[in-house]
N, CA and C atoms as an extended XYZ file, in Angstrom:
630
Properties=species:S:1:pos:R:3:atomname:S:1:resname:S:1:resid:I:1 pbc="F F F"
N       114.783       95.259      175.442 N   MET     1
C       113.937       96.321      174.876 CA  MET     1
C       112.579       96.299      175.577 C   MET     1
N       112.211       97.453      176.147 N   ASP     2
C       110.928       97.473      176.837 CA  ASP     2
C       109.803       97.634      175.819 C   ASP     2
N       108.580       97.536      176.305 N   GLU     3
C       107.402       97.521      175.434 CA  GLU     3
C       107.226       98.848      174.707 C   GLU     3
N       107.444       99.976      175.380 N   SER     4
C       107.249      101.281      174.746 CA  SER     4
C       108.241      101.504      173.608 C   SER     4
N       109.462      101.039      173.804 N   GLN     5
C       110.479      101.189      172.766 CA  GLN     5
C       110.131      100.311      171.561 C   GLN     5
N       109.639       99.127      171.836 N   TYR     6
C       109.245       98.204      170.766 CA  TYR     6
C       108.099       98.792      169.934 C   TYR     6
N       107.108       99.378      170.626 N   VAL     7
C       105.970       99.986      169.937 CA  VAL     7
C       106.428      101.168      169.100 C   VAL     7
N       107.350      101.960      169.628 N   SER     8
C       107.861      103.125      168.907 CA  SER     8
C       108.579      102.705      167.627 C   SER     8
N       109.417      101.665      167.729 N   GLU     9
C       110.129      101.185      166.542 CA  GLU     9
C       109.172      100.579      165.519 C   GLU     9
N       108.151       99.909      166.009 N   LEU    10
C       107.172       99.301      165.111 CA  LEU    10
C       106.416      100.378      164.334 C   LEU    10
N       106.059      101.453      165.053 N   ARG    11
C       105.361      102.551      164.394 CA  ARG    11
C       106.262      103.215      163.337 C   ARG    11
N       107.528      103.386      163.686 N   GLY    12
C       108.454      103.968      162.725 CA  GLY    12
C       108.604      103.106      161.490 C   GLY    12
N       108.662      101.800      161.693 N   TYR    13
C       108.778      100.846      160.575 CA  TYR    13
C       107.540      100.906      159.694 C   TYR    13
N       106.344      100.959      160.301 N   MET    14
C       105.094      101.017      159.552 CA  MET    14
C       104.983      102.336      158.782 C   MET    14
N       105.408      103.430      159.421 N   LYS    15
C       105.363      104.731      158.763 CA  LYS    15
C       106.284      104.751      157.544 C   LYS    15
N       107.482      104.167      157.707 N   LYS    16
C       108.438      104.110      156.601 CA  LYS    16
C       107.871      103.318      155.428 C   LYS    16
N       107.259      102.153      155.717 N   ASN    17
C       106.673      101.322      154.659 CA  ASN    17
C       105.489      102.013      153.986 C   ASN    17
N       104.714      102.762      154.781 N   LEU    18
C       103.576      103.474      154.220 CA  LEU    18
C       104.037      104.560      153.251 C   LEU    18
N       105.070      105.290      153.627 N   VAL    19
C       105.618      106.328      152.760 CA  VAL    19
C       106.155      105.712      151.467 C   VAL    19
N       106.885      104.593      151.598 N   ILE    20
C       107.423      103.910      150.412 CA  ILE    20
C       106.291      103.444      149.490 C   ILE    20
N       105.242      102.906      150.086 N   SER    21
C       104.113      102.413      149.293 CA  SER    21
C       103.439      103.541      148.535 C   SER    21
N       103.243      104.674      149.222 N   ILE    22
C       102.601      105.817      148.575 CA  ILE    22
C       103.463      106.349      147.433 C   ILE    22
N       104.765      106.499      147.688 N   LEU    23
C       105.673      106.981      146.647 CA  LEU    23
C       105.712      106.021      145.461 C   LEU    23
N       105.746      104.716      145.754 N   PHE    24
C       105.773      103.707      144.688 CA  PHE    24
C       104.509      103.787      143.844 C   PHE    24
N       103.353      103.980      144.507 N   THR    25
C       102.087      104.096      143.789 CA  THR    25
C       102.082      105.321      142.883 C   THR    25
N       102.562      106.441      143.404 N   ILE    26
C       102.608      107.670      142.611 CA  ILE    26
C       103.528      107.512      141.402 C   ILE    26
N       104.721      106.959      141.638 N   VAL    27
C       105.688      106.799      140.556 CA  VAL    27
C       105.170      105.859      139.473 C   VAL    27
N       104.647      104.705      139.876 N   THR    28
C       104.151      103.742      138.881 CA  THR    28
C       102.924      104.281      138.149 C   THR    28
N       102.088      105.052      138.840 N   THR    29
C       100.924      105.657      138.169 CA  THR    29
C       101.366      106.637      137.102 C   THR    29
N       102.349      107.452      137.425 N   VAL    30
C       102.849      108.425      136.452 CA  VAL    30
C       103.499      107.721      135.263 C   VAL    30
N       104.311      106.691      135.562 N   ILE    31
C       105.027      105.998      134.480 CA  ILE    31
C       104.082      105.203      133.592 C   ILE    31
N       103.263      104.339      134.231 N   PHE    32
C       102.434      103.421      133.449 CA  PHE    32
C       101.047      103.971      133.139 C   PHE    32
N       100.609      104.990      133.872 N   GLY    33
C        99.296      105.563      133.604 CA  GLY    33
C        99.328      106.806      132.742 C   GLY    33
N       100.489      107.458      132.671 N   LEU    34
C       100.597      108.681      131.882 CA  LEU    34
C       101.695      108.606      130.828 C   LEU    34
N       102.932      108.426      131.268 N   ILE    35
C       104.065      108.471      130.341 CA  ILE    35
C       103.985      107.350      129.304 C   ILE    35
N       103.813      106.109      129.761 N   TYR    36
C       103.787      104.972      128.826 CA  TYR    36
C       102.663      105.088      127.793 C   TYR    36
N       101.403      105.362      128.210 N   PRO    37
C       100.346      105.507      127.191 CA  PRO    37
C       100.617      106.639      126.208 C   PRO    37
N       101.153      107.760      126.701 N   LEU    38
C       101.430      108.886      125.810 CA  LEU    38
C       102.522      108.538      124.801 C   LEU    38
N       103.558      107.840      125.261 N   VAL    39
C       104.643      107.445      124.360 CA  VAL    39
C       104.138      106.466      123.300 C   VAL    39
N       103.390      105.449      123.750 N   VAL    40
C       102.878      104.445      122.812 CA  VAL    40
C       101.909      105.088      121.816 C   VAL    40
N       101.029      105.963      122.316 N   THR    41
C       100.083      106.654      121.434 CA  THR    41
C       100.820      107.527      120.424 C   THR    41
N       101.851      108.233      120.883 N   GLY    42
C       102.629      109.073      119.978 CA  GLY    42
C       103.321      108.268      118.901 C   GLY    42
N       103.936      107.146      119.288 N   ILE    43
C       104.597      106.287      118.303 CA  ILE    43
C       103.585      105.741      117.295 C   ILE    43
N       102.421      105.319      117.817 N   ALA    44
C       101.389      104.769      116.931 CA  ALA    44
C       100.900      105.811      115.941 C   ALA    44
N       100.736      107.052      116.392 N   GLN    45
C       100.261      108.102      115.495 CA  GLN    45
C       101.269      108.406      114.399 C   GLN    45
N       102.547      108.219      114.694 N   VAL    46
C       103.589      108.488      113.705 CA  VAL    46
C       103.782      107.305      112.766 C   VAL    46
N       103.852      106.105      113.336 N   VAL    47
C       104.179      104.911      112.549 CA  VAL    47
C       102.944      104.288      111.902 C   VAL    47
N       101.820      104.203      112.656 N   PHE    48
C       100.595      103.575      112.137 CA  PHE    48
C        99.396      104.502      112.353 C   PHE    48
N        99.378      105.672      111.736 N   PRO    49
C        98.293      106.632      112.016 CA  PRO    49
C        96.907      106.113      111.666 C   PRO    49
N        96.788      105.404      110.546 N   ARG    50
C        95.466      104.914      110.127 CA  ARG    50
C        94.928      103.888      111.112 C   ARG    50
N        95.765      102.931      111.509 N   GLN    51
C        95.334      101.905      112.447 CA  GLN    51
C        95.068      102.488      113.832 C   GLN    51
N        95.916      103.440      114.249 N   ALA    52
C        95.765      104.032      115.581 CA  ALA    52
C        94.467      104.817      115.710 C   ALA    52
N        93.946      105.303      114.612 N   ASN    53
C        92.711      106.086      114.639 CA  ASN    53
C        91.488      105.272      114.250 C   ASN    53
N        91.602      103.943      114.309 N   GLY    54
C        90.439      103.089      114.086 CA  GLY    54
C        90.149      102.746      112.653 C   GLY    54
N        91.100      102.991      111.748 N   GLU    55
C        90.908      102.695      110.323 CA  GLU    55
C        89.585      103.258      109.811 C   GLU    55
N        89.366      104.535      110.093 N   LEU    56
C        88.130      105.193      109.688 CA  LEU    56
C        88.070      105.347      108.176 C   LEU    56
N        86.869      105.274      107.635 N   ILE    57
C        86.644      105.401      106.204 CA  ILE    57
C        85.859      106.683      105.952 C   ILE    57
N        86.328      107.493      105.021 N   LYS    58
C        85.662      108.743      104.691 CA  LYS    58
C        85.084      108.698      103.282 C   LYS    58
N        83.966      109.371      103.122 N   SER    59
C        83.390      109.601      101.802 CA  SER    59
C        83.313      111.111      101.649 C   SER    59
N        84.262      111.673      100.908 N   GLY    60
C        84.420      113.121      100.899 CA  GLY    60
C        85.000      113.565      102.227 C   GLY    60
N        84.328      114.480      102.892 N   ASP    61
C        84.775      114.946      104.202 CA  ASP    61
C        84.025      114.272      105.341 C   ASP    61
N        83.156      113.338      105.027 N   LYS    62
C        82.302      112.710      106.035 CA  LYS    62
C        82.810      111.315      106.393 C   LYS    62
N        82.906      111.038      107.685 N   ILE    63
C        83.270      109.696      108.145 CA  ILE    63
C        82.037      108.805      108.042 C   ILE    63
N        82.157      107.715      107.294 N   VAL    64
C        81.005      106.837      107.064 CA  VAL    64
C        81.135      105.489      107.764 C   VAL    64
N        82.281      105.231      108.377 N   GLY    65
C        82.442      103.959      109.073 CA  GLY    65
C        83.896      103.639      109.315 C   GLY    65
N        84.147      102.375      109.607 N   SER    66
C        85.499      101.903      109.899 CA  SER    66
C        85.723      100.565      109.215 C   SER    66
N        86.993      100.327      108.844 N   HIS    67
C        87.336       99.023      108.276 CA  HIS    67
C        87.145       97.906      109.299 C   HIS    67
N        87.081       98.255      110.572 N   LEU    68
C        87.106       97.261      111.642 CA  LEU    68
C        85.733       96.932      112.217 C   LEU    68
N        84.713       97.749      111.911 N   ILE    69
C        83.397       97.574      112.524 CA  ILE    69
C        82.332       97.447      111.448 C   ILE    69
N        81.582       96.361      111.495 N   GLY    70
C        80.529       96.136      110.522 CA  GLY    70
C        79.331       97.033      110.762 C   GLY    70
N        78.557       97.248      109.724 N   GLN    71
C        77.324       98.031      109.828 CA  GLN    71
C        76.302       97.445      108.872 C   GLN    71
N        75.020       97.705      109.128 N   PRO    72
C        73.989       97.067      108.298 CA  PRO    72
C        73.783       97.768      106.957 C   PRO    72
N        73.485       96.970      105.943 N   PHE    73
C        73.029       97.470      104.646 CA  PHE    73
C        71.777       96.677      104.313 C   PHE    73
N        70.695       97.375      104.012 N   THR    74
C        69.424       96.685      103.787 CA  THR    74
C        68.880       96.874      102.373 C   THR    74
N        69.325       97.908      101.655 N   GLU    75
C        68.810       98.129      100.303 CA  GLU    75
C        69.342       97.062       99.353 C   GLU    75
N        68.509       96.620       98.421 N   PRO    76
C        68.911       95.516       97.530 CA  PRO    76
C        70.069       95.837       96.607 C   PRO    76
N        70.369       97.112       96.411 N   GLY    77
C        71.468       97.484       95.525 CA  GLY    77
C        72.824       97.471       96.198 C   GLY    77
N        72.861       97.057       97.446 N   TYR    78
C        74.122       96.984       98.192 CA  TYR    78
C        74.409       95.545       98.619 C   TYR    78
N        75.678       95.252       98.812 N   PHE    79
C        76.043       93.973       99.419 CA  PHE    79
C        75.676       94.025      100.896 C   PHE    79
N        75.091       92.948      101.387 N   TRP    80
C        74.646       92.894      102.781 CA  TRP    80
C        75.731       92.294      103.673 C   TRP    80
N        75.785       92.769      104.891 N   SER    81
C        76.748       92.264      105.863 CA  SER    81
C        76.230       90.995      106.534 C   SER    81
N        77.068       90.414      107.375 N   ARG    82
C        76.630       89.283      108.188 CA  ARG    82
C        75.564       89.745      109.170 C   ARG    82
N        74.647       88.857      109.560 N   PRO    83
C        73.714       89.211      110.637 CA  PRO    83
C        74.495       89.552      111.904 C   PRO    83
N        73.890       90.351      112.762 N   SER    84
C        74.566       90.778      113.982 CA  SER    84
C        73.672       90.579      115.198 C   SER    84
N        74.289       90.086      116.285 N   ALA    85
C        73.581       89.936      117.558 CA  ALA    85
C        74.098       90.936      118.584 C   ALA    85
N        74.825       91.962      118.118 N   ALA    86
C        75.402       92.958      119.027 CA  ALA    86
C        74.354       94.007      119.380 C   ALA    86
N        73.887       94.010      120.614 N   GLY    87
C        72.861       94.956      121.029 CA  GLY    87
C        71.472       94.496      120.633 C   GLY    87
N        70.475       95.253      121.029 N   ASN    88
C        69.084       94.865      120.770 CA  ASN    88
C        68.744       94.852      119.285 C   ASN    88
N        69.296       95.812      118.546 N   ALA    89
C        68.976       95.898      117.123 CA  ALA    89
C        70.110       95.401      116.233 C   ALA    89
N        71.197       94.931      116.845 N   GLY    90
C        72.344       94.472      116.068 CA  GLY    90
C        73.267       95.612      115.686 C   GLY    90
N        74.505       95.272      115.389 N   TYR    91
C        75.533       96.219      114.927 CA  TYR    91
C        75.774       97.363      115.924 C   TYR    91
N        75.583       97.099      117.207 N   ASP    92
C        75.824       98.122      118.230 CA  ASP    92
C        77.285       98.025      118.677 C   ASP    92
N        78.133       99.002      118.332 N   PRO    93
C        79.558       98.914      118.668 CA  PRO    93
C        79.838       98.973      120.159 C   PRO    93
N        78.839       99.392      120.955 N   THR    94
C        79.035       99.437      122.407 CA  THR    94
C        78.608       98.142      123.079 C   THR    94
N        78.083       97.207      122.297 N   ALA    95
C        77.602       95.947      122.879 CA  ALA    95
C        78.057       94.769      122.035 C   ALA    95
N        79.332       94.745      121.693 N   SER    96
C        79.866       93.677      120.860 CA  SER    96
C        79.668       92.321      121.514 C   SER    96
N        79.226       91.354      120.728 N   GLY    97
C        79.039       90.005      121.256 CA  GLY    97
C        78.124       89.198      120.358 C   GLY    97
N        78.124       87.891      120.572 N   GLY    98
C        77.251       87.000      119.830 CA  GLY    98
C        76.002       86.688      120.630 C   GLY    98
N        75.101       85.923      120.048 N   SER    99
C        73.864       85.571      120.744 CA  SER    99
C        74.108       84.514      121.813 C   SER    99
N        75.169       83.700      121.615 N   ASN   100
C        75.487       82.591      122.514 CA  ASN   100
C        74.382       81.540      122.574 C   ASN   100
N        73.530       81.516      121.536 N   TYR   101
C        72.508       80.476      121.477 CA  TYR   101
C        73.136       79.144      121.068 C   TYR   101
N        72.641       78.070      121.650 N   ALA   102
C        73.074       76.738      121.248 CA  ALA   102
C        72.508       76.428      119.860 C   ALA   102
N        73.141       75.493      119.119 N   PRO   103
C        72.652       75.182      117.772 CA  PRO   103
C        71.199       74.702      117.740 C   PRO   103
N        70.710       74.171      118.860 N   THR   104
C        69.336       73.677      118.896 CA  THR   104
C        68.358       74.715      119.443 C   THR   104
N        68.842       75.904      119.777 N   ASN   105
C        67.973       76.934      120.337 CA  ASN   105
C        66.948       77.387      119.302 C   ASN   105
N        65.667       77.405      119.689 N   LYS   106
C        64.604       77.738      118.735 CA  LYS   106
C        64.744       79.157      118.190 C   LYS   106
N        65.179       80.088      119.026 N   MET   107
C        65.321       81.466      118.562 CA  MET   107
C        66.387       81.574      117.477 C   MET   107
N        67.470       80.819      117.650 N   LEU   108
C        68.519       80.815      116.627 CA  LEU   108
C        68.008       80.173      115.344 C   LEU   108
N        67.319       79.052      115.472 N   ILE   109
C        66.788       78.348      114.298 CA  ILE   109
C        65.803       79.232      113.544 C   ILE   109
N        64.934       79.927      114.289 N   ASP   110
C        63.944       80.802      113.652 CA  ASP   110
C        64.633       81.952      112.922 C   ASP   110
N        65.686       82.517      113.533 N   ARG   111
C        66.380       83.635      112.907 CA  ARG   111
C        67.098       83.202      111.632 C   ARG   111
N        67.741       82.021      111.691 N   VAL   112
C        68.427       81.500      110.512 CA  VAL   112
C        67.425       81.203      109.405 C   VAL   112
N        66.305       80.601      109.765 N   ASN   113
C        65.278       80.293      108.763 CA  ASN   113
C        64.736       81.570      108.117 C   ASN   113
N        64.586       82.626      108.914 N   ALA   114
C        64.103       83.895      108.373 CA  ALA   114
C        65.122       84.482      107.395 C   ALA   114
N        66.398       84.350      107.719 N   SER   115
C        67.440       84.847      106.820 CA  SER   115
C        67.462       84.052      105.525 C   SER   115
N        67.315       82.744      105.633 N   VAL   116
C        67.289       81.885      104.446 CA  VAL   116
C        66.100       82.253      103.553 C   VAL   116
N        64.956       82.467      104.181 N   LYS   117
C        63.745       82.820      103.430 CA  LYS   117
C        63.913       84.146      102.705 C   LYS   117
N        64.628       85.078      103.317 N   GLN   118
C        64.864       86.378      102.694 CA  GLN   118
C        65.852       86.279      101.536 C   GLN   118
N        66.861       85.420      101.692 N   LEU   119
C        67.937       85.365      100.710 CA  LEU   119
C        67.627       84.490       99.501 C   LEU   119
N        66.902       83.412       99.684 N   GLN   120
C        66.679       82.457       98.597 CA  GLN   120
C        66.123       83.077       97.324 C   GLN   120
N        65.120       83.963       97.414 N   PRO   121
C        64.567       84.531       96.169 CA  PRO   121
C        65.549       85.424       95.413 C   PRO   121
N        66.592       85.910       96.085 N   THR   122
C        67.532       86.816       95.418 CA  THR   122
C        68.510       86.073       94.521 C   THR   122
N        68.658       84.766       94.742 N   ASN   123
C        69.533       83.948       93.905 CA  ASN   123
C        69.034       82.510       93.968 C   ASN   123
N        67.885       82.241       93.361 N   PRO   124
C        67.241       80.924       93.476 CA  PRO   124
C        68.148       79.785       93.023 C   PRO   124
N        68.147       78.728       93.807 N   GLY   125
C        68.910       77.537       93.445 CA  GLY   125
C        70.345       77.548       93.902 C   GLY   125
N        70.880       78.703       94.247 N   ALA   126
C        72.277       78.782       94.693 CA  ALA   126
C        72.363       78.487       96.190 C   ALA   126
N        73.376       77.726       96.602 N   PRO   127
C        73.537       77.466       98.037 CA  PRO   127
C        73.876       78.756       98.777 C   PRO   127
N        73.276       78.937       99.939 N   ILE   128
C        73.489       80.163      100.710 CA  ILE   128
C        74.694       79.978      101.629 C   ILE   128
N        75.723       80.792      101.500 N   PRO   129
C        76.894       80.686      102.383 CA  PRO   129
C        76.496       80.873      103.843 C   PRO   129
N        77.115       80.120      104.705 N   VAL   130
C        76.714       80.109      106.111 CA  VAL   130
C        76.893       81.458      106.789 C   VAL   130
N        77.879       82.261      106.351 N   ASP   131
C        78.096       83.539      107.038 CA  ASP   131
C        77.034       84.571      106.708 C   ASP   131
N        76.146       84.291      105.746 N   LEU   132
C        75.054       85.216      105.463 CA  LEU   132
C        73.836       84.964      106.334 C   LEU   132
N        73.839       83.850      107.066 N   VAL   133
C        72.686       83.538      107.919 CA  VAL   133
C        73.086       83.340      109.382 C   VAL   133
N        74.370       83.479      109.695 N   THR   134
C        74.820       83.345      111.082 CA  THR   134
C        75.635       84.568      111.481 C   THR   134
N        75.484       84.969      112.743 N   ALA   135
C        76.224       86.125      113.242 CA  ALA   135
C        77.627       85.702      113.663 C   ALA   135
N        78.546       86.645      113.617 N   SER   136
C        79.906       86.374      114.080 CA  SER   136
C        79.957       86.471      115.602 C   SER   136
N        81.071       86.051      116.186 N   GLY   137
C        81.219       86.105      117.633 CA  GLY   137
C        81.181       87.522      118.172 C   GLY   137
N        81.679       88.473      117.398 N   SER   138
C        81.681       89.864      117.850 CA  SER   138
C        80.382       90.580      117.504 C   SER   138
N        79.692       90.089      116.469 N   GLY   139
C        78.495       90.778      116.004 CA  GLY   139
C        78.813       92.006      115.175 C   GLY   139
N        80.102       92.279      114.988 N   LEU   140
C        80.517       93.500      114.279 CA  LEU   140
C        81.511       93.185      113.177 C   LEU   140
N        81.444       91.995      112.624 N   ASP   141
C        82.380       91.591      111.575 CA  ASP   141
C        82.189       92.483      110.351 C   ASP   141
N        83.244       93.202      109.923 N   PRO   142
C        83.104       94.095      108.768 CA  PRO   142
C        83.202       93.376      107.427 C   PRO   142
N        83.578       92.098      107.455 N   ASP   143
C        83.849       91.356      106.228 CA  ASP   143
C        82.852       90.223      106.023 C   ASP   143
N        82.735       89.814      104.780 N   ILE   144
C        82.021       88.595      104.429 CA  ILE   144
C        82.962       87.732      103.608 C   ILE   144
N        82.636       86.477      103.461 N   SER   145
C        83.471       85.574      102.675 CA  SER   145
C        83.283       85.873      101.189 C   SER   145
N        84.276       85.516      100.356 N   PRO   146
C        84.097       85.667       98.905 CA  PRO   146
C        82.862       84.934       98.396 C   PRO   146
N        82.543       83.798       99.021 N   ALA   147
C        81.348       83.051       98.608 CA  ALA   147
C        80.081       83.842       98.909 C   ALA   147
N        80.061       84.525      100.053 N   ALA   148
C        78.896       85.339      100.410 CA  ALA   148
C        78.746       86.516       99.457 C   ALA   148
N        79.862       87.076       99.026 N   ALA   149
C        79.811       88.166       98.050 CA  ALA   149
C        79.340       87.644       96.689 C   ALA   149
N        79.851       86.504       96.288 N   GLU   150
C        79.473       85.899       95.005 CA  GLU   150
C        77.973       85.625       94.963 C   GLU   150
N        77.417       85.155       96.077 N   PHE   151
C        75.984       84.855       96.134 CA  PHE   151
C        75.152       86.110       95.876 C   PHE   151
N        75.648       87.250       96.276 N   GLN   152
C        74.871       88.486       96.181 CA  GLN   152
C        75.045       89.231       94.861 C   GLN   152
N        75.994       88.790       94.038 N   ILE   153
C        76.287       89.503       92.784 CA  ILE   153
C        75.069       89.642       91.871 C   ILE   153
N        74.276       88.592       91.626 N   PRO   154
C        73.135       88.761       90.716 CA  PRO   154
C        72.153       89.829       91.188 C   PRO   154
N        71.863       89.855       92.484 N   ARG   155
C        70.932       90.863       93.012 CA  ARG   155
C        71.478       92.278       92.843 C   ARG   155
N        72.736       92.481       93.245 N   VAL   156
C        73.336       93.818       93.168 CA  VAL   156
C        73.440       94.276       91.714 C   VAL   156
N        73.863       93.376       90.838 N   ALA   157
C        73.992       93.732       89.418 CA  ALA   157
C        72.653       94.140       88.829 C   ALA   157
N        71.609       93.401       89.150 N   LYS   158
C        70.273       93.712       88.630 CA  LYS   158
C        69.785       95.062       89.138 C   LYS   158
N        69.954       95.307       90.424 N   GLU   159
C        69.460       96.552       91.020 CA  GLU   159
C        70.206       97.781       90.491 C   GLU   159
N        71.470       97.611       90.161 N   ARG   160
C        72.269       98.755       89.702 CA  ARG   160
C        72.367       98.842       88.182 C   ARG   160
N        71.773       97.891       87.486 N   GLY   161
C        71.840       97.926       86.035 CA  GLY   161
C        73.235       97.652       85.510 C   GLY   161
N        74.000       96.821       86.233 N   MET   162
C        75.367       96.474       85.835 CA  MET   162
C        75.406       95.036       85.360 C   MET   162
N        76.458       94.676       84.669 N   THR   163
C        76.647       93.273       84.324 CA  THR   163
C        77.227       92.554       85.536 C   THR   163
N        76.938       91.280       85.637 N   GLU   164
C        77.484       90.497       86.746 CA  GLU   164
C        79.005       90.460       86.687 C   GLU   164
N        79.552       90.488       85.475 N   GLY   165
C        81.003       90.483       85.322 CA  GLY   165
C        81.636       91.735       85.912 C   GLY   165
N        80.991       92.887       85.703 N   ASP   166
C        81.538       94.127       86.257 CA  ASP   166
C        81.488       94.119       87.779 C   ASP   166
N        80.381       93.627       88.319 N   VAL   167
C        80.269       93.559       89.784 CA  VAL   167
C        81.266       92.559       90.333 C   VAL   167
N        81.432       91.454       89.641 N   ARG   168
C        82.382       90.426       90.106 CA  ARG   168
C        83.810       90.971       90.101 C   ARG   168
N        84.115       91.815       89.140 N   ALA   169
C        85.452       92.411       89.092 CA  ALA   169
C        85.687       93.305       90.307 C   ALA   169
N        84.670       94.032       90.732 N   LEU   170
C        84.804       94.873       91.922 CA  LEU   170
C        84.963       94.017       93.175 C   LEU   170
N        84.235       92.918       93.225 N   VAL   171
C        84.377       92.009       94.368 CA  VAL   171
C        85.803       91.479       94.436 C   VAL   171
N        86.337       91.067       93.287 N   ALA   172
C        87.711       90.551       93.253 CA  ALA   172
C        88.699       91.620       93.704 C   ALA   172
N        88.455       92.870       93.323 N   LYS   173
C        89.340       93.970       93.699 CA  LYS   173
C        89.379       94.158       95.211 C   LYS   173
N        88.253       93.896       95.871 N   HIS   174
C        88.164       94.122       97.322 CA  HIS   174
C        88.294       92.835       98.133 C   HIS   174
N        88.704       91.781       97.472 N   THR   175
C        88.932       90.528       98.197 CA  THR   175
C        90.366       90.471       98.704 C   THR   175
N        90.520       90.306       99.992 N   ARG   176
C        91.847       90.205      100.610 CA  ARG   176
C        92.108       88.757      101.006 C   ARG   176
N        93.336       88.319      100.782 N   GLY   177
C        93.702       86.948      101.114 CA  GLY   177
C        94.063       86.791      102.575 C   GLY   177
N        94.544       85.604      102.921 N   ARG   178
C        94.969       85.348      104.297 CA  ARG   178
C        96.138       86.254      104.668 C   ARG   178
N        96.141       86.738      105.897 N   GLN   179
C        97.249       87.574      106.348 CA  GLN   179
C        98.526       86.750      106.413 C   GLN   179
N        99.574       87.276      105.810 N   PHE   180
C       100.864       86.589      105.712 CA  PHE   180
C       100.736       85.243      104.998 C   PHE   180
N        99.607       85.051      104.310 N   GLY   181
C        99.393       83.823      103.561 CA  GLY   181
C        98.922       82.637      104.377 C   GLY   181
N        98.830       82.788      105.708 N   ILE   182
C        98.458       81.644      106.544 CA  ILE   182
C        97.386       81.958      107.589 C   ILE   182
N        97.209       83.241      107.943 N   LEU   183
C        96.294       83.593      109.033 CA  LEU   183
C        94.931       84.015      108.505 C   LEU   183
N        93.887       83.494      109.136 N   GLY   184
C        92.533       83.876      108.756 CA  GLY   184
C        92.079       83.259      107.453 C   GLY   184
N        91.030       83.844      106.888 N   GLU   185
C        90.455       83.356      105.637 CA  GLU   185
C        90.308       84.528      104.660 C   GLU   185
N        90.232       84.235      103.365 N   PRO   186
C        89.962       85.313      102.400 CA  PRO   186
C        88.665       86.030      102.761 C   PRO   186
N        88.607       87.341      102.523 N   ARG   187
C        87.461       88.108      102.989 CA  ARG   187
C        87.250       89.330      102.096 C   ARG   187
N        86.037       89.868      102.187 N   VAL   188
C        85.666       91.060      101.418 CA  VAL   188
C        85.093       92.078      102.399 C   VAL   188
N        85.667       93.286      102.424 N   ASN   189
C        85.147       94.329      103.297 CA  ASN   189
C        83.888       94.927      102.674 C   ASN   189
N        82.771       94.799      103.359 N   VAL   190
C        81.474       95.182      102.797 CA  VAL   190
C        81.377       96.690      102.562 C   VAL   190
N        81.805       97.484      103.531 N   LEU   191
C        81.700       98.932      103.380 CA  LEU   191
C        82.573       99.437      102.243 C   LEU   191
N        83.803       98.960      102.159 N   ASP   192
C        84.689       99.351      101.055 CA  ASP   192
C        84.049       99.042       99.702 C   ASP   192
N        83.507       97.837       99.583 N   LEU   193
C        82.910       97.407       98.320 CA  LEU   193
C        81.698       98.256       97.965 C   LEU   193
N        80.841       98.520       98.943 N   ASN   194
C        79.643       99.321       98.662 CA  ASN   194
C        79.985      100.761       98.309 C   ASN   194
N        81.007      101.309       98.935 N   LEU   195
C        81.417      102.669       98.596 CA  LEU   195
C        81.945      102.752       97.166 C   LEU   195
N        82.686      101.735       96.752 N   GLU   196
C        83.195      101.740       95.368 CA  GLU   196
C        82.049      101.576       94.379 C   GLU   196
N        81.066      100.756       94.744 N   LEU   197
C        79.893      100.622       93.875 CA  LEU   197
C        79.207      101.964       93.676 C   LEU   197
N        79.040      102.707       94.764 N   ASP   198
C        78.419      104.025       94.651 CA  ASP   198
C        79.282      104.978       93.841 C   ASP   198
N        80.599      104.762       93.896 N   GLY   199
C        81.494      105.632       93.149 CA  GLY   199
C        81.469      105.385       91.660 C   GLY   199
N        81.448      104.118       91.260 N   VAL   200
C        81.523      103.806       89.830 CA  VAL   200
C        80.159      103.679       89.176 C   VAL   200
N        79.126      103.350       89.958 N   HIS   201
C        77.790      103.173       89.378 CA  HIS   201
C        76.737      103.460       90.440 C   HIS   201
N        76.497      104.734       90.754 N   PRO   202
C        75.527      105.095       91.793 CA  PRO   202
C        74.142      104.548       91.501 C   PRO   202
N        73.349      104.447       92.552 N   MET   203
C        72.024      103.859       92.429 CA  MET   203
C        71.123      104.635       91.472 C   MET   203
N        71.268      105.964       91.395 N   HIS   204
C        70.386      106.743       90.524 CA  HIS   204
C        70.630      106.407       89.051 C   HIS   204
N        71.883      105.978       88.728 N   LYS   205
C        72.166      105.553       87.345 CA  LYS   205
C        71.425      104.282       87.017 C   LYS   205
N        71.383      103.363       88.021 N   ALA   206
C        70.665      102.109       87.806 CA  ALA   206
C        69.185      102.379       87.594 C   ALA   206
N        68.619      103.323       88.379 N   ALA   207
C        67.197      103.644       88.231 CA  ALA   207
C        66.915      104.225       86.837 C   ALA   207
N        67.836      105.074       86.364 N   ALA   208
C        67.655      105.669       85.034 CA  ALA   208
C        67.713      104.614       83.941 C   ALA   208
N        68.616      103.622       84.135 N   ALA   209
C        68.761      102.565       83.147 CA  ALA   209
C        67.518      101.715       83.063 C   ALA   209
N        66.846      101.534       84.218 N   ASP   210
C        65.625      100.727       84.215 CA  ASP   210
C        64.509      101.455       83.474 C   ASP   210
């Protein structure tokens, strides 16, 4: 085989492989970039519509949040969420993450101390659950522990003019156990609980009672 014939065959071989590569890229893009996502999305919308749409929570016709993403509550008549280090102001769903501060970091210590100082007067003498003064790894945890909810009951009950027993009953109603009995920890969804509080005993009723 002379050199020109060898070069010609080599070019033909390279051209054939290039065509195959391009066709393979197009086919796999269509299958895995279009068909597969559409099929999976369609199945999810039929079988798990609530989960597929982000477990959004509505109050009337208005979307007020999601079961999956935490948000801040600052008024004393509401249960407060965990602190958040997501974004500059916290609770930023586009910047999920923790502070990554070491336990000895002064900024972390100062923030925890500030949270403790804020919480202690609301339930004097009661131990403060750790999740009320520390941020979660995501910074967007929608839940608090039952202990964190219990700590806040006296404040919420006082602000809303309710008995602690009535508030505790609502907390128990919104307390979910471990998934499948073994995964995770018992938890209380803060937004769900606060929405029910507004439903059964709105803040204006508490003000009138005072």
